[in-house]
C-alpha positions as CSV (number, residue, x, y, z in Angstrom):
1,M,48.6,-152.2,-14.3
2,L,48.1,-148.4,-14.0
3,D,51.4,-147.8,-15.7
4,L,50.2,-150.0,-18.7
5,V,46.9,-148.1,-18.9
6,S,48.8,-144.8,-18.9
7,R,51.1,-146.0,-21.6
8,V,48.1,-147.1,-23.8
9,K,46.5,-143.7,-23.3
10,S,49.7,-141.9,-24.3
11,I,49.8,-143.6,-27.7
12,D,49.6,-141.2,-30.5
13,K,46.4,-142.5,-32.2
14,T,46.8,-140.3,-35.3
15,Q,50.3,-141.8,-35.8
16,V,49.0,-145.3,-35.4
17,F,46.1,-144.7,-37.8
18,L,48.4,-143.2,-40.5
19,L,50.9,-146.1,-40.1
20,I,48.1,-148.6,-40.5
21,V,47.0,-146.8,-43.7
22,L,50.5,-146.8,-45.0
23,F,51.0,-150.5,-44.1
24,L,47.8,-151.5,-45.9
25,F,48.8,-149.3,-48.9
26,A,52.2,-150.9,-49.1
27,F,50.8,-154.4,-48.7
28,G,48.0,-153.9,-51.2
29,L,50.2,-152.5,-53.9
30,R,52.4,-155.7,-53.7
31,A,49.7,-158.2,-52.9
32,H,47.7,-157.1,-56.0
33,L,49.7,-159.7,-57.9
34,T,48.5,-162.7,-55.9
35,R,46.0,-163.1,-58.7
36,Y,48.5,-165.2,-60.6
37,D,48.7,-168.9,-59.9
38,L,52.4,-169.2,-59.6
39,L,55.4,-167.1,-58.5
40,F,57.6,-164.4,-59.9
41,G,61.2,-164.8,-61.0
42,F,63.2,-168.0,-60.8
43,D,65.0,-168.0,-57.4
44,S,61.7,-167.7,-55.7
45,Y,61.0,-171.3,-56.8
46,Y,64.3,-172.5,-55.3
47,H,63.6,-170.8,-52.0
48,A,60.0,-172.1,-52.0
49,R,61.2,-175.7,-52.6
50,I,63.9,-175.7,-49.9
51,N,61.6,-173.9,-47.5
52,A,58.9,-176.6,-48.1
53,E,61.4,-179.2,-46.9
54,V,62.1,-177.1,-43.8
55,I,58.3,-176.9,-43.1
56,E,57.9,-180.6,-43.5
57,T,61.0,-181.8,-41.6
58,G,61.9,-178.9,-39.4
59,I,65.5,-178.8,-40.6
60,A,67.3,-177.5,-43.7
61,P,68.9,-180.1,-46.0
62,V,72.7,-180.1,-46.2
63,V,72.7,-181.0,-49.9
64,D,70.1,-180.1,-52.5
65,T,69.5,-183.4,-54.2
66,M,67.1,-181.9,-56.7
67,S,69.8,-179.8,-58.3
68,W,73.1,-180.8,-60.0
69,Y,72.6,-184.5,-59.4
70,G,75.7,-185.3,-61.3
71,S,78.0,-183.9,-58.6
72,P,80.2,-186.0,-56.3
73,L,77.9,-184.9,-53.4
74,G,74.8,-186.1,-55.3
75,G,73.5,-182.6,-55.3
76,A,74.3,-178.9,-54.9
77,P,75.6,-177.5,-51.6
78,L,73.3,-174.9,-49.9
79,P,74.3,-171.4,-48.9
80,G,75.0,-170.6,-45.3
81,T,72.6,-167.6,-45.3
82,G,69.6,-169.8,-46.1
83,A,68.7,-171.7,-42.9
84,F,67.5,-168.6,-40.9
85,L,65.4,-167.3,-43.8
86,W,63.7,-170.7,-44.4
87,G,63.2,-171.2,-40.7
88,F,61.6,-167.8,-40.3
89,N,59.4,-168.4,-43.3
90,A,58.4,-171.8,-41.9
91,I,57.3,-170.1,-38.7
92,M,55.3,-167.6,-40.7
93,Y,53.6,-170.5,-42.6
94,K,52.5,-172.1,-39.3
95,I,51.2,-168.7,-38.0
96,L,49.3,-167.8,-41.2
97,T,47.8,-171.3,-41.5
98,L,47.1,-171.7,-37.8
99,G,49.5,-174.6,-37.5
100,A,48.3,-176.6,-40.5
101,P,50.6,-179.3,-41.9
102,Y,52.5,-178.7,-45.2
103,D,50.4,-178.6,-48.3
104,K,51.9,-177.4,-51.6
105,D,49.0,-175.4,-52.8
106,T,48.6,-173.7,-49.4
107,W,52.3,-173.0,-49.3
108,I,52.3,-171.4,-52.8
109,N,49.6,-169.0,-51.5
110,V,51.6,-168.2,-48.4
111,V,54.7,-167.6,-50.6
112,K,52.7,-165.1,-52.5
113,I,51.7,-163.3,-49.3
114,L,55.0,-163.2,-47.4
115,P,57.0,-160.8,-49.7
116,P,54.2,-158.1,-49.6
117,L,54.0,-158.6,-45.8
118,Y,57.8,-158.1,-45.4
119,G,57.8,-155.2,-47.8
120,A,55.0,-153.4,-45.8
121,L,56.7,-154.1,-42.5
122,I,60.0,-152.7,-43.9
123,S,58.2,-149.6,-45.1
124,I,56.8,-149.0,-41.6
125,A,60.2,-149.6,-40.1
126,M,61.5,-146.8,-42.4
127,F,59.1,-144.4,-40.6
128,F,60.8,-145.0,-37.3
129,F,64.2,-144.9,-39.0
130,A,63.6,-141.4,-40.3
131,K,61.8,-140.2,-37.1
132,E,64.9,-141.2,-35.1
133,I,67.1,-139.1,-37.4
134,F,65.0,-136.0,-37.7
135,G,63.6,-135.7,-34.2
136,K,60.2,-134.7,-33.0
137,K,59.5,-131.6,-35.1
138,A,60.4,-132.7,-38.6
139,G,60.6,-136.4,-37.7
140,Y,56.9,-137.2,-38.2
141,A,56.6,-135.6,-41.6
142,A,59.9,-137.0,-42.8
143,G,59.0,-140.4,-41.4
144,Y,55.7,-140.6,-43.2
145,A,57.3,-139.5,-46.4
146,T,60.1,-142.1,-46.0
147,A,57.5,-144.8,-45.3
148,F,55.4,-143.7,-48.3
149,F,58.3,-143.7,-50.8
150,S,59.5,-147.1,-49.4
151,A,56.0,-148.3,-50.2
152,V,56.1,-147.1,-53.9
153,V,59.7,-147.0,-55.2
154,P,59.7,-149.6,-58.0
155,A,63.2,-151.0,-57.2
156,F,62.0,-152.0,-53.7
157,V,58.5,-152.9,-54.8
158,Y,60.0,-155.3,-57.4
159,R,61.7,-157.5,-54.8
160,T,58.8,-157.6,-52.4
161,M,56.0,-158.3,-54.9
162,A,53.6,-161.2,-54.3
163,G,55.4,-164.4,-55.0
164,F,58.9,-162.9,-55.2
165,L,60.2,-164.7,-52.1
166,E,64.0,-164.4,-52.0
167,D,66.4,-163.6,-49.2
168,D,66.4,-159.9,-50.0
169,A,62.7,-159.7,-49.4
170,L,63.3,-160.1,-45.7
171,G,66.9,-159.0,-45.4
172,F,66.4,-155.3,-45.2
173,L,64.0,-155.6,-42.2
174,W,66.8,-156.6,-39.9
175,M,69.1,-153.9,-41.3
176,I,66.5,-151.1,-40.6
177,L,65.8,-152.4,-37.1
178,G,69.5,-152.5,-36.4
179,L,70.0,-149.0,-37.7
180,I,67.2,-147.7,-35.5
181,F,68.7,-149.2,-32.3
182,F,72.2,-148.1,-33.4
183,M,71.0,-144.5,-33.8
184,K,69.3,-144.7,-30.4
185,A,72.6,-145.7,-29.0
186,V,74.9,-143.1,-30.6
187,K,72.4,-140.2,-30.9
188,N,73.7,-138.3,-27.8
189,A,77.1,-140.1,-27.5
190,E,76.4,-141.1,-23.9
191,F,77.9,-144.3,-22.4
192,T,74.9,-145.5,-20.2
193,K,73.4,-148.9,-19.6
194,K,70.5,-148.1,-21.9
195,K,72.8,-146.9,-24.7
196,I,75.0,-150.0,-24.3
197,A,71.9,-152.2,-24.6
198,Y,70.8,-150.3,-27.7
199,A,74.2,-150.8,-29.3
200,A,74.2,-154.6,-28.5
201,A,70.7,-154.9,-29.9
202,S,71.7,-153.2,-33.1
203,G,74.6,-155.7,-33.5
204,I,72.2,-158.6,-32.9
205,F,69.8,-157.3,-35.7
206,F,72.7,-156.7,-38.0
207,G,73.8,-160.3,-37.3
208,I,70.3,-161.6,-38.0
209,M,70.6,-159.8,-41.4
210,A,73.9,-161.7,-42.0
211,F,72.0,-165.0,-41.4
212,T,69.3,-163.9,-43.8
213,W,71.0,-162.1,-46.8
214,A,74.6,-161.8,-48.1
215,M,74.1,-158.1,-48.6
216,F,74.8,-157.6,-44.8
217,V,78.1,-156.3,-46.0
218,L,76.4,-152.9,-46.4
219,V,76.2,-152.5,-42.6
220,P,80.0,-152.1,-41.9
221,L,80.5,-150.1,-45.1
222,V,77.8,-147.6,-44.3
223,L,78.6,-147.3,-40.6
224,A,82.4,-147.0,-41.3
225,G,81.8,-143.9,-43.4
226,Y,79.3,-142.6,-40.8
227,M,81.7,-143.0,-37.9
228,V,84.5,-141.1,-39.5
229,F,82.4,-138.0,-40.1
230,S,80.2,-138.3,-37.0
231,I,83.4,-138.3,-34.8
232,I,84.5,-135.2,-36.5
233,N,81.1,-133.6,-36.1
234,I,80.8,-134.6,-32.4
235,Y,84.3,-133.4,-31.6
236,A,83.7,-130.0,-33.2
237,E,80.5,-129.5,-31.3
238,K,81.1,-131.3,-28.0
239,G,84.7,-132.1,-27.6
240,I,86.8,-135.2,-27.2
241,K,84.9,-136.4,-24.1
242,K,81.9,-137.2,-26.3
243,V,83.9,-138.9,-29.0
244,I,85.1,-141.7,-26.7
245,P,81.5,-142.9,-25.9
246,Q,80.7,-142.7,-29.6
247,I,83.6,-145.0,-30.5
248,G,82.8,-147.3,-27.6
249,L,79.2,-147.8,-28.6
250,F,80.2,-148.4,-32.2
251,V,82.7,-151.1,-31.0
252,I,80.0,-152.8,-28.9
253,S,77.6,-152.9,-31.9
254,M,80.3,-154.3,-34.3
255,A,81.6,-156.7,-31.6
256,T,78.1,-158.2,-31.3
257,F,77.7,-158.3,-35.1
258,A,81.1,-159.6,-36.2
259,P,81.0,-163.0,-34.4
260,M,77.6,-163.8,-35.9
261,T,79.0,-163.1,-39.4
262,L,81.7,-165.6,-38.7
263,L,79.1,-168.3,-38.3
264,V,77.7,-167.5,-41.7
265,D,80.8,-167.6,-43.9
266,D,83.9,-167.7,-41.7
267,G,84.6,-164.0,-42.3
268,R,85.0,-164.4,-46.1
269,W,82.7,-161.3,-46.5
270,I,85.6,-159.1,-45.3
271,E,87.8,-160.1,-48.2
272,Q,84.8,-159.8,-50.6
273,A,84.0,-156.3,-49.3
274,W,87.6,-155.2,-49.7
275,Q,87.7,-156.6,-53.2
276,Y,84.6,-154.6,-54.1
277,I,86.1,-151.5,-52.7
278,Y,89.4,-152.1,-54.5
279,N,87.7,-152.7,-57.8
280,S,85.6,-149.6,-57.4
281,I,88.6,-147.3,-57.8
282,P,89.8,-146.9,-61.4
283,E,93.5,-147.1,-61.9
284,S,93.6,-143.7,-63.4
285,M,92.2,-142.2,-60.1
286,S,93.8,-144.4,-57.5
287,L,96.6,-141.9,-56.7
288,L,94.0,-139.1,-56.4
289,V,91.8,-141.2,-54.1
290,F,94.6,-142.5,-51.8
291,G,96.4,-139.1,-51.9
292,G,93.2,-137.4,-50.9
293,A,92.6,-139.9,-48.1
294,I,96.1,-139.1,-46.7
295,V,95.6,-135.4,-46.9
296,F,92.2,-135.8,-45.2
297,L,93.8,-137.7,-42.3
298,L,96.6,-135.1,-41.9
299,V,94.2,-132.1,-42.0
300,I,91.9,-133.7,-39.4
301,A,94.8,-134.7,-37.2
302,Y,96.2,-131.1,-37.3
303,L,92.8,-129.6,-36.6
304,I,92.0,-131.9,-33.7
305,F,95.4,-132.3,-32.0
306,L,97.1,-129.0,-32.8
307,G,94.3,-126.6,-33.4
308,N,93.0,-126.0,-29.8
309,K,94.7,-123.2,-28.0
310,S,92.0,-121.0,-26.5
311,K,88.2,-120.8,-26.2
312,T,88.1,-118.1,-28.8
313,E,90.2,-120.1,-31.1
314,D,88.2,-123.3,-30.3
315,K,85.1,-121.8,-31.9
316,S,87.0,-120.8,-34.9
317,T,88.8,-124.1,-35.2
318,N,85.6,-126.1,-34.6
319,K,83.8,-124.2,-37.5
320,T,86.9,-124.9,-39.6
321,I,86.7,-128.6,-38.8
322,K,83.0,-128.8,-39.7
323,L,83.7,-126.8,-42.9
324,V,86.4,-129.2,-43.9
325,A,84.2,-132.2,-43.2
326,M,81.4,-130.7,-45.3
327,L,83.7,-130.0,-48.2
328,L,85.0,-133.5,-48.0
329,L,81.5,-134.9,-48.2
330,F,81.0,-132.7,-51.3
331,A,84.3,-134.0,-52.6
332,T,82.9,-137.6,-52.4
333,I,79.9,-136.5,-54.5
334,I,82.2,-135.1,-57.1
335,L,84.3,-138.2,-57.0
336,L,81.2,-140.3,-57.5
337,A,80.2,-138.3,-60.5
338,T,83.7,-138.4,-61.9
339,V,84.0,-142.2,-61.6
340,F,80.6,-142.6,-63.3
341,L,81.6,-140.4,-66.3
342,T,85.2,-141.7,-66.7
343,S,84.7,-145.4,-65.9
344,P,81.5,-146.7,-67.4
345,N,82.6,-150.3,-67.4
346,L,84.2,-150.3,-64.0
347,W,82.5,-153.5,-62.7
348,E,82.2,-155.1,-66.1
349,T,81.9,-158.9,-65.6
350,S,84.2,-161.2,-67.5
351,G,83.5,-164.8,-68.3
352,V,80.7,-166.5,-70.2
353,I,78.3,-166.8,-67.2
354,G,78.8,-163.2,-66.2
355,K,78.1,-161.9,-69.7
356,S,75.1,-164.1,-70.3
357,V,73.3,-163.6,-66.9
358,G,71.1,-160.5,-67.2
359,E,71.6,-159.2,-63.7
360,E,75.3,-158.7,-64.4
361,N,74.4,-155.9,-66.8
362,P,75.0,-152.3,-65.9
363,G,72.2,-151.1,-63.6
364,R,72.2,-147.5,-65.0
365,N,70.5,-148.8,-68.2
366,Y,67.4,-149.7,-66.1
367,F,67.2,-146.6,-63.9
368,G,64.0,-145.4,-65.7
369,E,62.2,-148.6,-64.9
370,K,63.6,-149.1,-61.4
371,Y,63.4,-145.5,-60.1
372,N,61.4,-143.4,-62.5
373,A,61.6,-139.6,-61.8
374,L,62.3,-140.5,-58.1
375,I,66.0,-140.7,-59.0
376,I,66.2,-137.0,-58.4
377,L,65.6,-137.6,-54.7
378,P,69.0,-139.2,-53.8
379,V,70.9,-136.6,-55.9
380,L,69.2,-133.7,-53.9
381,A,69.8,-135.5,-50.6
382,L,73.5,-136.0,-51.3
383,I,73.8,-132.2,-51.7
384,L,71.5,-131.3,-48.8
385,I,73.0,-133.6,-46.1
386,P,76.4,-131.9,-45.9
387,L,74.7,-128.5,-45.6
388,R,72.3,-129.9,-43.0
389,V,75.1,-131.4,-40.8
390,Y,77.1,-128.2,-41.1
391,R,74.2,-126.0,-40.1
392,N,72.7,-128.3,-37.3
393,K,75.1,-128.9,-34.5
394,N,73.0,-131.8,-33.1
395,D,72.6,-133.7,-36.4
396,H,75.2,-136.3,-37.3
397,L,72.8,-139.2,-37.9
398,S,71.9,-137.8,-41.4
399,I,75.4,-138.9,-42.4
400,I,74.1,-142.5,-42.3
401,I,71.7,-141.7,-45.1
402,F,74.5,-140.0,-47.0
403,F,76.7,-143.0,-47.1
404,W,73.8,-145.4,-47.6
405,I,72.9,-143.4,-50.7
406,F,76.5,-143.0,-51.8
407,I,77.4,-146.7,-51.6
408,T,74.2,-148.2,-53.1
409,F,74.1,-145.5,-55.8
410,F,77.5,-146.7,-56.9
411,M,76.5,-150.3,-56.7
412,A,73.3,-149.8,-58.7
413,W,75.0,-147.8,-61.4
414,Y,77.3,-150.6,-62.3
415,K,75.2,-153.7,-61.6
416,L,71.6,-154.5,-62.3
417,K,71.5,-157.0,-59.5
418,F,72.2,-154.2,-57.0
419,T,69.5,-151.8,-58.1
420,Y,67.3,-153.3,-55.4
421,T,69.7,-152.1,-52.7
422,F,69.2,-148.5,-53.9
423,G,65.4,-148.5,-53.4
424,L,65.2,-147.8,-49.7
425,P,68.0,-145.1,-49.8
426,I,65.8,-143.3,-52.3
427,A,63.0,-143.4,-49.7
428,A,65.4,-142.2,-47.0
429,A,66.4,-139.3,-49.3
430,A,62.7,-138.3,-49.5
431,G,62.8,-137.9,-45.7
432,V,65.9,-135.7,-45.9
433,I,64.2,-133.4,-48.5
434,I,61.0,-133.2,-46.4
435,A,62.9,-132.2,-43.3
436,E,64.9,-129.6,-45.2
437,L,61.8,-128.2,-46.9
438,L,60.1,-127.7,-43.5
439,Y,63.2,-125.8,-42.3
440,F,63.2,-123.7,-45.5
441,L,59.5,-122.9,-45.4
442,K,59.8,-121.2,-42.0
443,Q,61.1,-118.1,-43.6
444,R,59.3,-118.1,-46.9
445,S,56.3,-116.1,-48.1
446,G,52.9,-117.7,-48.6
447,L,53.3,-117.8,-52.4
448,E,56.7,-119.5,-52.2
449,K,55.2,-122.1,-49.7
450,K,52.4,-122.9,-52.1
451,A,54.8,-123.4,-55.0
452,I,57.0,-125.7,-52.9
453,L,54.1,-127.7,-51.6
454,L,52.7,-128.0,-55.2
455,A,56.1,-129.4,-56.3
456,L,56.1,-131.7,-53.3
457,G,52.6,-133.0,-54.1
458,F,53.7,-133.7,-57.7
459,M,56.6,-135.9,-56.4
460,F,54.1,-137.8,-54.3
461,L,51.9,-138.3,-57.4
462,V,55.0,-139.5,-59.3
463,G,55.7,-142.0,-56.5
464,I,52.2,-143.4,-56.7
465,A,52.3,-143.6,-60.5
466,A,55.8,-145.2,-60.4
467,G,54.8,-147.9,-58.0
468,T,51.3,-148.7,-59.3
469,L,52.2,-148.7,-63.0
470,F,55.3,-150.7,-62.4
471,V,53.3,-153.4,-60.6
472,E,50.4,-153.4,-63.1
473,D,52.8,-154.3,-66.0
474,K,54.3,-157.3,-64.2
475,V,53.4,-160.8,-65.1
476,P,55.3,-163.9,-63.9
477,S,57.4,-165.4,-66.7
478,I,56.0,-168.8,-66.1
479,E,52.5,-167.4,-66.7
480,M,53.4,-166.0,-70.2
481,G,52.3,-169.2,-72.0
482,S,54.8,-169.0,-74.8
483,P,56.2,-171.6,-74.4
484,D,53.6,-173.1,-72.0
485,W,55.7,-174.3,-69.1
486,K,52.8,-174.7,-66.7
487,Q,51.2,-177.4,-68.8
488,A,54.5,-179.1,-69.5
489,L,55.6,-179.1,-65.8
490,E,52.2,-180.5,-64.7
491,W,52.7,-183.4,-67.2
492,L,56.2,-183.9,-65.9
493,R,55.0,-184.1,-62.3
494,T,52.2,-186.6,-63.0
495,E,53.6,-188.7,-65.9
496,T,57.2,-189.4,-65.0
497,P,58.8,-191.4,-62.2
498,E,59.4,-189.4,-59.0
499,D,63.1,-190.2,-59.1
500,A,63.5,-189.2,-62.8
501,K,66.5,-187.0,-63.6
502,M,66.1,-184.1,-66.1
503,F,68.8,-183.2,-68.6
504,N,68.1,-179.5,-69.0
505,W,69.4,-176.0,-69.6
506,W,69.7,-173.7,-66.5
507,D,67.1,-171.1,-67.6
508,Y,64.2,-173.2,-66.3
509,G,65.9,-175.4,-63.7
510,H,64.1,-174.0,-60.6
511,W,60.7,-174.3,-62.3
512,I,61.3,-177.9,-63.1
513,S,62.5,-178.8,-59.6
514,F,59.7,-177.0,-57.7
515,V,56.6,-177.1,-60.0
516,G,57.6,-180.3,-61.9
517,E,59.1,-181.9,-58.7
518,R,61.9,-183.6,-60.6
519,A,65.7,-183.4,-60.2
520,V,67.6,-181.1,-62.6
521,L,71.2,-181.1,-63.8
522,T,71.5,-177.3,-63.9
523,D,69.5,-174.5,-62.5
524,N,69.5,-170.7,-62.2
525,R,72.2,-170.5,-59.6
526,N,74.9,-171.4,-62.2
527,L,77.0,-172.9,-59.5
528,Y,79.4,-174.9,-61.7
529,L,80.6,-174.5,-65.3
530,E,81.2,-178.1,-66.1
531,P,77.5,-179.3,-66.3
532,L,76.6,-176.0,-68.1
533,Q,79.3,-176.8,-70.7
534,D,78.1,-180.3,-71.1
535,V,74.5,-179.4,-71.7
536,A,75.5,-176.7,-74.1
537,K,77.7,-179.2,-76.0
538,F,74.9,-181.7,-76.2
539,I,72.6,-179.0,-77.7
540,I,74.9,-177.7,-80.3
541,T,77.0,-180.7,-81.3
542,P,76.3,-182.3,-84.8
543,D,77.9,-185.5,-83.5
544,L,75.3,-187.9,-82.3
545,G,77.9,-190.0,-80.5
546,E,79.2,-187.1,-78.5
547,A,75.7,-186.2,-77.5
548,L,75.0,-189.7,-76.4
549,D,78.2,-189.9,-74.4
550,I,77.3,-186.7,-72.5
551,V,73.8,-187.7,-71.6
552,Q,75.0,-191.2,-70.6
553,S,77.7,-189.8,-68.3
554,Y,75.0,-188.1,-66.1
555,D,72.6,-191.1,-66.2
556,S,69.8,-188.7,-67.2
557,D,66.3,-190.0,-67.7
558,Y,64.7,-187.2,-69.8
559,V,65.9,-184.4,-72.0
560,I,63.7,-181.3,-71.8
561,L,63.9,-178.6,-74.4
562,S,62.2,-175.3,-75.3
563,Y,61.5,-174.1,-78.8
564,D,63.3,-170.8,-78.3
565,S,66.6,-172.7,-77.7
566,L,66.9,-173.0,-81.4
567,Q,67.6,-169.3,-81.5
568,K,70.3,-169.4,-78.8
569,E,72.9,-171.6,-80.4
570,V,75.6,-168.9,-80.3
571,S,75.0,-168.5,-76.6
572,Y,75.3,-172.2,-76.1
573,A,78.5,-172.3,-78.1
574,F,80.0,-169.6,-75.8
575,Y,79.2,-171.9,-72.9
576,A,80.3,-175.1,-74.6
577,Y,83.8,-173.7,-75.4
578,N,84.0,-171.2,-72.5
579,T,84.9,-168.3,-74.7
580,L,83.3,-165.0,-75.7
581,N,85.4,-164.8,-78.9
582,S,82.8,-164.5,-81.7
583,N,85.5,-165.2,-84.3
584,D,86.4,-168.6,-82.8
585,V,86.2,-171.1,-85.7
586,R,84.0,-173.4,-83.5
587,I,81.4,-170.6,-83.1
588,K,81.4,-168.8,-86.4
589,P,79.2,-171.4,-88.2
590,Y,76.3,-170.6,-85.9
591,W,76.4,-167.0,-87.0
592,A,76.3,-167.9,-90.7
593,G,72.7,-166.9,-91.5
594,P,69.6,-166.2,-89.5
595,N,67.8,-168.5,-87.0
596,V,64.3,-167.1,-86.9
597,I,61.3,-168.5,-85.1
598,F,57.7,-167.3,-85.5
599,V,54.9,-168.3,-83.2
600,C,51.9,-169.2,-85.4
601,N,48.2,-168.6,-85.3
602,K,45.4,-170.1,-87.3
603,A,43.2,-167.8,-89.5
604,L,40.3,-168.3,-91.8
605,E,41.1,-167.0,-95.3
606,N,38.8,-167.5,-98.3
607,G,37.1,-170.4,-96.5
608,E,40.4,-172.2,-95.9
609,I,42.2,-172.4,-92.5
610,K,45.7,-171.1,-92.8
611,L,48.7,-170.8,-90.5
612,V,49.9,-167.3,-90.0
613,C,53.5,-167.3,-88.8
614,G,54.9,-163.8,-88.6
615,G,54.5,-162.4,-92.1
616,N,54.2,-165.9,-93.6
617,V,50.7,-167.2,-94.5
618,L,50.8,-171.0,-95.1
619,G,48.1,-173.1,-96.6
620,A,47.4,-176.7,-95.8
621,Q,49.7,-178.0,-98.5
622,Q,52.6,-175.8,-97.7
623,T,52.2,-176.6,-94.0
624,A,52.2,-180.3,-94.7
625,Q,55.4,-180.0,-96.7
626,L,57.2,-178.3,-93.9
627,Q,56.1,-180.8,-91.3
628,Q,57.8,-183.9,-92.8
629,G,60.6,-184.0,-90.2
630,W,64.3,-183.2,-90.1
631,N,65.8,-182.3,-93.5
632,T,69.2,-182.9,-95.0
633,E,68.6,-180.5,-97.9
634,P,67.7,-176.8,-97.5
635,N,64.3,-175.7,-98.8
636,Q,65.0,-172.0,-99.0
637,L,67.8,-169.5,-99.8
638,Y,68.5,-166.5,-97.7
639,D,70.0,-163.4,-99.4
640,N,70.6,-165.6,-102.5
641,R,73.5,-167.3,-100.8
642,V,72.7,-168.8,-97.4
643,P,70.8,-172.1,-97.4
644,L,68.0,-172.3,-94.9
645,F,66.0,-175.2,-93.5
646,V,62.4,-174.2,-92.8
647,Y,60.1,-176.3,-90.6
648,V,56.7,-176.0,-88.9
649,D,55.8,-177.9,-85.7
650,E,53.4,-180.8,-86.1
651,D,50.9,-179.0,-83.9
652,G,51.4,-175.7,-85.9
653,Y,52.8,-173.9,-82.8
654,A,55.8,-172.3,-84.5
655,M,57.7,-171.9,-87.8
656,Y,61.5,-172.2,-87.9
657,A,64.1,-171.0,-90.4
658,L,67.6,-172.5,-89.4
659,N,71.0,-172.0,-90.9
660,P,73.1,-175.2,-91.8
661,A,75.1,-175.3,-88.5
662,V,71.9,-175.1,-86.3
663,N,70.1,-177.6,-88.5
664,S,72.9,-180.0,-87.9
665,S,72.9,-179.6,-84.2
666,M,71.5,-182.2,-81.7
667,I,68.6,-180.0,-80.6
668,A,67.4,-179.6,-84.2
669,K,67.7,-183.4,-84.8
670,L,65.7,-184.1,-81.6
671,W,63.1,-181.3,-82.2
672,F,62.4,-182.5,-85.8
673,N,62.7,-186.2,-85.0
674,N,65.9,-187.2,-86.9
675,P,65.6,-191.0,-87.4
676,D,69.1,-191.7,-86.1
677,A,68.6,-189.6,-83.0
678,M,65.2,-191.2,-82.3
679,N,66.8,-194.6,-82.0
680,F,68.1,-193.4,-78.7
681,F,65.4,-190.9,-77.6
682,E,61.6,-191.1,-77.5
683,E,59.5,-187.9,-77.7
684,V,57.0,-188.4,-74.9
685,Y,55.7,-184.8,-74.7
686,G,55.3,-182.1,-77.3
687,E,52.9,-179.2,-76.7
688,K,53.1,-175.4,-77.2
689,G,56.8,-175.0,-77.5
690,I,58.0,-177.6,-75.0
691,K,59.3,-181.1,-75.9
692,I,60.4,-183.8,-73.5
693,F,62.3,-186.9,-74.6
694,R,62.8,-190.1,-72.7
695,V,66.4,-191.3,-72.9
696,K,66.6,-194.9,-74.1
697,K,69.3,-196.0,-71.8
698,D,69.4,-199.6,-73.0
699,A,69.8,-198.5,-76.6
700,I,72.7,-196.1,-75.7
701,A,74.4,-198.8,-73.6
702,A,74.1,-201.4,-76.4
703,R,75.6,-199.2,-79.2
704,E,78.8,-200.3,-80.6
């Protein structure tokens, strides 16, 4: 009891207070967006829906029957990394609601709270991560800076905003905790019971990350780079006797971690990681990279095994070893910059899905939005860390930050979907810079100190601005209101049978299945090409019979369409024929002339209510003429050569100008109620850019 009292009294109250302030700041910045009714993104709805089933039943389903109902399984298989995430979230739901039973509205509110909570916890964990690296003197300042920038860097804020509940919102928590225990284990390279326990604990947390998020592959990549250079550093400073415990503790951590990953994906991540590494080396540079690796190994082998002859020579040799290691770290930076400059399309995705899914775009095009001026921090850290390790004989843990930055910088540069992984390394880079500034300021004059502190204060202001402005601009896509999905999905949920199956495009699959509570044929996971091709063919085909065969083959009950789909016919054609060749004769017609859509507004002009659609002002007579249904004859000529078919929705929501190929497509025939098509479909909903058609199954079955 006395020991407990003394421990409580020894707690640094200032530290606790500052961490509470940082936690509330990080949480508040993200939770600010709980003001919206629904969630951000698309996959958040998928996780929320599956998670709801876990809350209700206590177990994760084997097959997702609300997605890809046309499969032989009767649904889509679920990923191996999902069960732990959903189970953890289910526990959090019970805690936050004091054990209340599942309620959808309550669950949506919890979903909005969980990502900010996880983001704030990760930010605080980053304080202890940095403190472990930089020690007692610089550790506090570096730790607070790291936690602060974790709280504000937009790339990390983005994936932990209110209502952005995906596996990556929680995944980094286990990685940071694992790194903290790993560093406690290897810091002094001592093989004691406590160090062994720390190493095992780190492996357990890394394994939990594997159960949570597929990006656990970062752990072995980062630690492999760290181990090579830490062994060199430890050998140079403390000799071979300290290297053996270092290797042993690493083996214990990985031996605890590896079996847990096997339970997730049977070790397939190893092949995937190697494939990423292999694809990261341009052919033009492969000989240089592999040749450099061989030279590196030979030099180190010589220095370690042949370079020790006397104590005097030991000091000289050890300095040489550290110098070579430092130069090799700088060489990796040069290599990184060279690859960026010479191979801009290194990870360019092939295939229709890869080209059309936004997150497969190069990440570098979004660095301004994702990182703002904070992008300078990791660049400076990459330069400072080799110098720091060379100068400081006891610091080898900084190398973890070096390789964390190096690997994720590379990933983010080439893929938008990886920009999130680079957020926390930027915060860790801030810790490096703070620690180095404190060292640098010791020997500076008062004026120089003021100038440096002013620059530092400016970076903190940039961080606050980057985070707050980024969040302030964000609105959930489903809340945009154009088209109005919220109203349409509420109608779907209340006015259609519970077992109704939707024939839909993937863009809004997760919204339909969670908010509308109806099964979908395709969704945002894009798991299989065949249903995507079939939906695309249905949309673009001019052949009514082909469209009917497709929808009949899936036994779909309703077709749900969005007005903006009439502008995406070329994209659908790419999917339908699984090609990106714009000159394909099957695709060319959809390029022949514009497909333009204007959302309309009503305005009073000279006492008459008119429809304003872009630059077009339509009176009552003109509007009525354009609302007479699907046309077989064009009513306008574009560029004096391309016939156009111009329509206005019956509710005046939008105005459409379509080229002949698009006008002949199935979506246009449905949207504008072609009589032949309406023999087999009934428009049951049409409001604000969304139309839902009931499939007349008996009529389709009875056709000759």
